[in-house]
N, C-alpha and C positions, 0 to 999 in steps of 0.2 A: 556549768562549772568548767574551768580549764585546768590543765595540768602544768605544773611548773617545770621549766627546763633548768636543771641544776648543774649543767656542764660547766658553767662559769666558776663553780666552787673549785674545780681542778686547777684553776689559774691563780688562786690566792696563795701567795707565798706565806709560809709560817702558820697556816691554818692548823689548829690542833684539835678542834671539836666543832661539830655542827649539829643542830637540832632540826630534824626534818619531820618530826611527829606532827600529825594533823595537817599535812600538806598533800594535796593531790600531785602525784609525780607522773612524769611522762614515761614513755617506753625506754628511754635511754638511762633512766635513773638507776636501775640495778647495776649497770656497768660502771657508772660514775661512783656509786657507793663502794663497789669492789675496789676501784682504783684509789679512792680516798683512804680506805682501810689499809691498803697495801702501803700507802705513804705514812701510815701511823695515825691518821686522823680518826678521832672517836666520832662515830656516827650514831646519833640517837634517833630511833624510829618509833619511840613510845607514843601511844595515843593517850591523851588526857583522860582522867577518870570520868569526866562528864561525857566525853564521846563514847567511852566504853559502855556507859549506861544506855546510850541510844542504840548501840549494836545489840545488846542482850534483850 
């Protein structure tokens, strides 16, 4: 499995919301998420119920 590089999301003008749940994220993701939230972007990191069942 590979991790997604989401830095490109910072370059999208007028981005208001992004759903990153169920995506393997790379080590830069935390800073990108912080930057997006500072810009007012709603970042959803929820895991689907099906995946939560696999975890428990």
